[in-house]
Every structure is written in C-alpha cells, then in structure tokens.
N, C-alpha and C positions, 0 to 999 in steps of 0.2 A: 871435263865440261859440265858445269850447271845448266840446267834447263828447266823450267818451270811451265808444265801443259796448261792449257787453259781448261775451265771447267766443261765447256760446251762449245760445239762447232757444227757444220755441215758435212755432209758426204761429198757433194761435188757439184752436180747438175741442177740446175735451177730453171724455172718456166721462162718463156719468152724469148725475146732476140734483142734486148735493149742490154747492152753491156755496161754501160754506167748505170743503169736503174739497179741490175743486179749487184754491181760491186758496191753501190750505197747500201743496199739491203743487207748485204752480207757484212759489211763493216759497223754498221749502224746495230745490227742484231748481235755481232760478237766482238765488241770492242777488245776484248783480251785474246781471241784465237779466231781470227777470220781466215778465209780460205780463198782461193780463186776460183769464182764461179766458171762453170762449162754450161753452155746454152745450145744444145742440141737441136732446138727447134729452128735455127737458123738452115738445118739441112746438113748433108754429107760434108765431113770436114770439120763439124762442130759436134758430132757425136764423139763419145769417149774412144772409139776405136780411131776414128779420122784425127783428132786432135794428135793423138800418140802418134799414128803415121808421120804427120807432119814434122813430129821431132825426131824422126830416124837420120841417121847419118848414113848417107851412101847407100840408101835402101829407099826406093820410091813406091809407091802404090796408086792405083787410081779405082774408080768406083766402077763396078760392073752390077748388072741386074741382080746376081746373085751375093754382091758383097765387096769388100776392099780386095783386091787382086794385086800383088806384087807386079810391077813392070819395070822398064829399063831406064828412064827419065822421069823428073819431076814434071808432072803434068798440072793441069788445070785445078784438079782436086787437092794435089798437095799444095799447091801455091795458096788456094782458098784455105785450108787448114791453118797454113803458117799467117796468114793476114789476118783471119779470126783470131787466134792466138796474140797476135800482136795487139789487135783491139783490147783484148781482155786485159792483158797487161798495162796497157795505157790506162784503163779506168782504173785497176786496181791501185797503180802509183798515184793517181790522182786522188783517191781516198783513204790512202795510208799515209799520207804526208807526214813525217815525225813519227810514224809508228814504230815503238819498240817491244819485242814481245814474239811470241809464237805465231806463225803465219804458214799456212798448209797449203801444199800445192799437189795436183794429183795428175797421174798417168797410168795408163794400163800397163799392168805386169808381164812379163815374157811369156807366160804361158796362157794367158788370155788372148793374148796377143796373137801366139801360135795357133791358138784354135780359131780364130776368128780371120785371120788374114789368108787369102788364097794364094797358092804357087800359080806360075802362068798355066798350068795345065788345069787348072781350076780345084785340085785338091788342097786341103789345109796344109799349112806349112807344118802342122803337127805332124803329119805322114811323114815327115823327112828331118831326122835330128841333127843333120849337117846346116838344113835350112834355119832350125831353132836356134841352133847354136849361133848363127850369122845375125840373127835378128836379135837375139839377147845381148850381142855385142854391140850391134848398132843402135839399140835402145840404149844401152849404158852409155855411149858416148854422146848421144841426143840429150840425155837427162843431165850430163855433166854441164853442158852447154846452156840448157833451160835453167838449171839451179843458180849458175853464175848470172844470167841475165836478170832473175828475180832478184838475187842479191845486190846487182847494181842499180835497180829501181827502187827497192825498199831496204836501204843499208843497214837500218836498225832491226830488221826481222831476225829471229831465228827460225831458220825454215825447217818445216816438217814435210818430208815428202812420203805421200800415199801411193802405194801402189794398188791398183783395182784388180783382183783376180777373182770375178764371178765363177770363170771357167775352171778354176783351180781343181775343185773336187772331181769334176766331169773327165779333167785329163788325168787325173791319178786313179780313176775308176774303168778308164776305157770307154766312157760314154759320150765322148764326142762323136757326131755323126759324119758320116763320109759325104761327099758331094753327091751321091746318088741318094743317099738317105736310107739305103738299104744294109749297110753296115755300121759299125763304129770303129774309129781309131784304136790300135794297141793302146793299153794304159802303159803311161810312162813310168819308168823305175824311180822309184820314191828319192832315192839318192841323187838320182839326175836333177828331179825336179829341185830338190833341196838345195844341190849345188848352184845350179843356174840362178835361182833365187839370191843365194848369198852374194853372188856376183854383182847383181843389179843392186841390191841393198846397199854393196859395199862401195858404190858411187858416192852416195852421200856421207862424206867423211866428217862434215863438222856438224851433223843435227841427227834426230832420230828418224826411223822409217817407221811407218804404220803399213800393214796389209790390210785391204778391206775385201772382206767376201761376204756376200749376202745370201748364201746358200747354207743349208742345213750340213751339219757335220765338218764344220771349220777345223781344220787339221792345226790347231793350236801349238801342239810340242814340234811339230815340223817347222812351222813359221817362226817359233822362236830360236829354233837351232839355227834357222837361215839368216838370223840377225835382226828380226823384225822387234823394235823397242814397245811397239804397240799391236794390237790387233784389233782391227773393226768389225763389227758382225751385227746381223738382226737379231736383238736379244729374243724375240717371240719363237724364234726358231732353235733355241736351246732346250735340250733335253737334260734329263738328270745324268745320262751318259758323258755329259760334258763337265760335270762336276769336279771330277778329279783333276783334268786337264786346266781347267780355269782357276781351280784352287793352287795348283802348281805355278801357273803363271803369274797369278797375283803375287805369292810368297817369292817369286823369283825376279820381282820388280817390272814385269811387263804390264803396261798400262791396258786398259779395257775400254774402247770406244763402243759404249753400250747404246744400239741403234733401238731407241724405246718409243718414239714419236713416229707415227704413220706417216709413209712417203706420199700418199695420196689422199684427196679430200674426204674429210669424215669428221664427226664430233671428236674434240679433244677433251681428254679427262681432266682434272685438277692437276697441276703439275707434281705433287706429291704422289698422286696416284699413278702419274706416268712412271715414275720410279720405284713404286712398291715391289715390283718383280726382283729388282736389283737388291733391296734391303733384303727380301725374303731369301735370295740365293747367298747373301753373306752370312745370314743367320745359319741357313744350312751347312755353309762349310764351315762354320765356326771361325769365320775371320773375325777381326776387331773392327768394330762399327767406325771408328776413328780412322780406319785406313780409306774408307769409302770416297772421300773427296779426293784422297791422295792417288787413288789408283783408278778411278773412273772418269771418263769424259762423255758427255751425254751427247748423242746424235740424233737425228731421224734414222729411220730403219734402213734407208736406202737414199738414194739421190731422189730429188723433188722435181725432175722435169716433167713428170707426169701430173704435177699439182697445177692448181689455178694459181695466179701471182699471189693472190689475197691469201689463199691457205698457206702457201709457202711463205710468207712472211709470219703469218701466226705461227707456223709450225717451229721456225727459228727461234721466234720470241720465247715461245713454249719450251724449247729445249734448255735456253739460258735460266728461265726460272725454275723447271725441274731440276737444274743442277744445283742452283742455290738452295732448293728443298733439301736435296741429298746432304748438302754440306751443313745446314742449320739444323736439321734433324735425321742424323745418321742412324738412329734407332728405329 
C-alpha cells in the first residue's frame, strides 16, 4: 500500500467546546494532514479516556469522584461520550467534503486505558491481567467500528490511527499508583505489553498506526516491534541516550512525529528555530539531510487543550510553517 504522510499535524486535543470551530481550525491549518479534534473542556466523556470508553464494545464505565469506573450497563456518561464523538465526526465530515489524503484519528491505547480505568472495587484494571486482556479486546472491537464509521464519512481519506499511551512508561516500570496511593502496581512484563499493543495495532489493517507518548524515555524499539509505523513524542524530552533507538527507527522506515511547538501559551520562535533541534539530531546521527522531510512530521509537543483558542490556532499554523522550513532547508 502506497501511503503519503503529511508534513505536519496536531496531537489531538483542542481548547473550547465548539466542534465546528475546532474542525474548521484543524482542516484549515493542515490541508494535507487534518485530524479529528478532541474537546475535553466539554467535561467527562469528551476527555481522552472518556471518548475511548465510549468506543468500547460490551464494556461500560461511569464517572466516579476518583475517575472512570467499569460498570454493568451504558449509563449517562457513556451515552454522553458517544454523543460528543458523533458531534465531532459530523463537524469533521462537514469540513472534509471531497478530501483525499491522510486523516488522523486518536484513541487511548490499551495500557494507558488499563492504568486509568477502575474495576468495580476501585483498583485500576491494571491490577488484574485478565481485566487488561478483556479491555484490550473490547478496545480492538470498538476501534474497528470507529474506523469503519470514519471511512464512511470521509471516503477519500487514508486513515491514520493514533494510539495515545502517556502511561506506557509508568506501566513498564511499575510506577502506576494504587487506589490508596501508598503503593504502586507491579510492572507489566515487556513481552505482554508488546503483544497486547500488537493486537490493538493490528486492528487497522489498511493504514498506518502511530503511537503517541509525551513522557520521557519513549520505548522506540518496543513500539516498532509492536507494529507502530510512526512514533509521536515530545522532542524536548529526548536525550542523547535515545540517539541509537531513533537512528534505528529512521533507518527502519519508522516515521517520527516530532513534537517541537509548545502545547501551552507562550512566545513562538521563528519556524526554522522550532526545528533546529531536529536538524541538529540529524547531523549527530549522521543521517542524510534529504531524509528529513521524508521521515519527520512536525507536531505540537502534546495536546492543546490547555492553550487559549488564539494560541492553539497560531501553534498549528506554526507547525505547518516549521515543516515547510524543514523541507526547504534540511541542512
């Protein structure tokens, strides 16, 4: 399958609560690689976890004071999550009439979901490997349905599925805290983590999957083995320890979604300055400058839910300009 990535895109969340305004901003900023916006300011069910809970098949959850908890039947919170997703898809469909090219949709990955969702007793699903398995299976089924729905609404799109895994490092290291807060859950075996990710990644059979992690020490090699075609990360958190893994990823054909534009309000440097670190990394790795535009998509460092609407618009436009600078002046 031939696939052309876009030079720049967003991570997922946007400020505000107006689905049409968000879709208009995103499609206007990234004409060649838009994404389905998430608007967590609307409340529980529009947040990253809630939206993905709404996609689950035969597994339901409701909001408790401590967070999302698995329950027996779809309640008000699940229905609200599904309704908002429908609203967001309506808006995206409106602004992508006749669109052809890559289009990104996001969902929470199986391990961050297991760390965030509580079982009936209040402990994280992560504490029970059987529950983790059921959750991953339900997520896989839900993603199949969701991807079919996006295809139906935007038939010219080549869909990119992004799995958000901000808690993945904590799961691998045994750093996810228990309900009491006094202890942490045992680290999950790396092979189990990889196998579960591979199963969920494998749901998207006719397009690439990108895994997003905005934590330090992204496990590049594990994600590549699990089938990720691209890895999205906060570029400012990289250290020279990551050099070998990144070099191997690029040479192996994995695309890098480099988060270089701050996700919260602040001054923006010139577009060339924003990608200077990417050029420096390239030189340090001895990679060919001509590969840059072919291997890198420019993004904000993380979602933009915490930004002002005005800054979010500027940040997205800045990503597009920074990507152009990278393509025009790779040296």
